[in-house]
N, C-alpha and C positions, 0 to 999 in steps of 0.2 A: 345188584339185587333188584333195582328198579325194572330193568329190562326183563328179568325172569318173571317178576310179578305181573307185569303188563302182558307178557306172552301167555302166561297161564290163564289170566283173566280173558284174554282175547280168544284163546283156544276153547275155553270152557263155556263161553257165553254167546259168542257171535253166531248168528244163523248162517246156514249154508248159502252160498251165493246164488244157487239155483232154486232157492225157496219159492214156493208159489205165492201169489199175491194174497194179502190178508183179507179176511172176510169182515166187511164193515159191520154187518148186523151182529156178528159174534163179538166184535170189539165193543160195540155199544152196550150189549147185554152184560159184558164183564164190567164195564164202567159202572153200571147200575149196582152190581154186587159190591164193587169197591166203595160205593157211597156209604155202606153200612159200617159201623164201628162203635167203639165206646162212646156213649152219649148219643148215638144215632142208631138205635136198634129197631125203631119203628118209624118208617118213613112213608109218606103218601106220594102220589105221583107228582104233586107240586114240589115237594121237598127234593125228590129225585131229579126233577128237571132243573131246579136251582143248583143242586150240587154238581151235576154233570154237564150242564150247559146244553143239554139235548132238548129238542122241541117236545112239548107235552104230549102231542099225538104219538111221537116215536116212543116216549116213555111208556105210555099206556099200552101200546102194542107189545113192547118188550116185557113189561111186567106180567102181562097176561101169558106170554109164552113161558116165562120163568116160573110162574105159578103152576102151569100145566106140567112142567118138567120137574117140579118139586123143589127147585132152588130158592123159591120165595113162597112164603105163606101169606095169605090175605086175611087180615083182620077186618071183617065186614062191619063190625060195630064202630071201629075207629077209622075205617076207610083208609087203611094203611097196610104196609107190608113189613114182614120180618124175614130174616134168613131162614131157609129150610134145612132140615136135617142132612141132606146130601152134602152141604157145604162142610159140615163137621166131619163127615166121612172122608172127604177129600183131604182135609187137613191131617187127619189121622193117618191116611195112606202116605202122605208126604213124610211124616215123621217116622212111621214104622218102616218105610222103604229106604230110609237114608243110611247108607253104609257109614257115612261120617259120624252120624249121631250114635250108631251102634258102637263104633270104634271109640268114641269119646265118652260114652256113658259112665262107665266105672272109673275112668281116669279123671274126669272132671269132678266127680263126686268125692273121690278119695282126696283130691287136691283141696277142694273146698273145706272138707272136714279137718284135714291134717293141718292146713295153714290158716284156718279160721277166716276165710275170705269168700267172696262171691265169685263164681266162675260162670261165664256165659258164652254162648255161640249164637251169632246172628248173621243174617244175610241182608243184602240191599234190595229194596223195592222202591223204585223211583228215587225220591229224595229223602227217604227214611230208612232206618235199619229195623229189621224185624227179628225178634228173638225166636230161635228155634228151640233152645234149651237154656235153662238158667238154674244153677244150684245155689241157693241162698243159704249161707251159713247161719245168718241171723236175719229173719224177715224184716227187722227194723234197721238193718245196716244202712240202707239208703233211703229210709223213710217211705218206701213204696214197695208194692208187691209185683214181682215180675212173673209173667206167665207166658207160655209159648204163644206167639202171635202178637205180643205187645210190641208197639212201635216206639222208637225214640228218634230224636232229630239227628240226621246225618252230620250236619255241620257243627253241632255242639259236642258230640260225644267222641271218645277215643275209638269206639267201634266204627263210626262213620268216617273219621279222619284216616283210620288205617285202610278202610276200603277206598277212599279217595286216592290214597297213595298208589294204588294199583292201576288206576285208570289211565287210558291213553289221553294225550293232551286235549283232543277235541271233546271227549266226554267230560273230562275234568272241567274244562272251560264252560261247557253247557251247564253242569251242575252248579258251578260257582255263580253263573249268571242267574240261575233259578233262585239260589239263596239270596242274592243281592236284591232281587225283585220283591222279596218278602218284606223289605223295609225294616228289618230288625235294627234296633238302635245299636250303635257301636259296630257297624258292619266292617269298617276299615280295620279295627282292632281284631275282630273275629277272623277276617280274611288273612291277616298276618299269622294268627294262631294256627289256622289251617295249613298255611304254607310251611310253617315251622314244623308242624306235626308230620306233614308229608316228607319233609327232609329227614326227620328223625326215623321214619320207617325205612327210607332208602338207605340211611346210614347205619342204623342200629337194629332194624328189624321190628321195631315197635314204636308206639307213641303214647303219650300220657295226656289226660285231660281231667279237668275238675269243673264240671258244669253245675254241680249241686254243692251246697255248703258242706264242707268237711267230708266230701266223698271224692276220692282219687281213683281213677281208673286207668289201666294200661291195656293196650290192644295190639294184636299182631294178625296179619292176614293168614288164613288157612288156604293156601293155594295148592290143592291136591289134584293132580292130573285126572281128568275124566269126570270131575265134579265141579259144580258151580262154586265160585269163590265165596268163602265164608270168612268170618272174623272171630277170633277167640279173644276174650277179655277177662281180666281180673279187676275187681273193685273192692274197696275197703273204706269204711268210715273211720276217719282218723283226724287228729289235729296235728299230726306230724307233717313235715315239709314234703314237697313232691320229690326232692332229691333222695330223701331217706326211704320213701316208699319205693321209688325206682330201684334203689340199691338193693332192697329186700326182695322185690317181686319180679324184676326184669328177667333174671336168669331162669327162675322156675316157669315163667310164662313161655319163654322160648323153648325150654325143654319139654313142656307139655305139648306145645305145638308140634314138635318133632315126634313125640310119642304117639299123638293122635294120627299123624300122617303115616307113621310106620305101621300102626295097628290097622289102619284102613287098607293099606297095601297088603298086609297079611290076610285080612278077611277076604279080599278080592283075589288073592293068589290061589 
């Protein structure tokens, strides 16, 4: 199973070997857009330079270009920038154009309501997982509200660990080194948990994690040919043991994974 997952991920995400060289200015402009997020919705040139590590002169030139293109809006009173409307349009285009989300929509909603659990689909972006869809049976189930685009830590979550299980050795090592550099306390224990979770995915098709009090989550890779690798997860707030939650949710999780895959193939057939 590990080989199949790695092959699917390699096929779906690796650029062609004859790809043209990257455009440095475009890369830097996108880094500026990445700097915005929850708690960082209004940023000045100094903030952007600090967050991206780019020279202030470069930031000033790029923000001017992004404002002209509509991707940033300038607040002259605060001498800062916020994201422009075209960014939202791009996000909506991503969601509406995803065959996987179309295939999963009714299936995950029905599962969440029928089993009284939370069901989500996420993808990887650098060292975090980003929710594309999340059906919350109870908004208080995990003491937080999940919306499309929200990020969660890759190394702490079942979503992230299921994704890590699909990665080639070099990329896995690169990500683990990045996690270690964060200096999070208890890294050795966390590294063992990640390794165990990866082994669980290779052996059983899913992994389990509990990074919030009384919240247990299971996740499995959605490796659908022709699409980027995504991850499907179930989560529930409970005082029950991990073993009992796994016993109840593992089979439905894997069954839903297969149903989404089959529906996606049908829609594209």
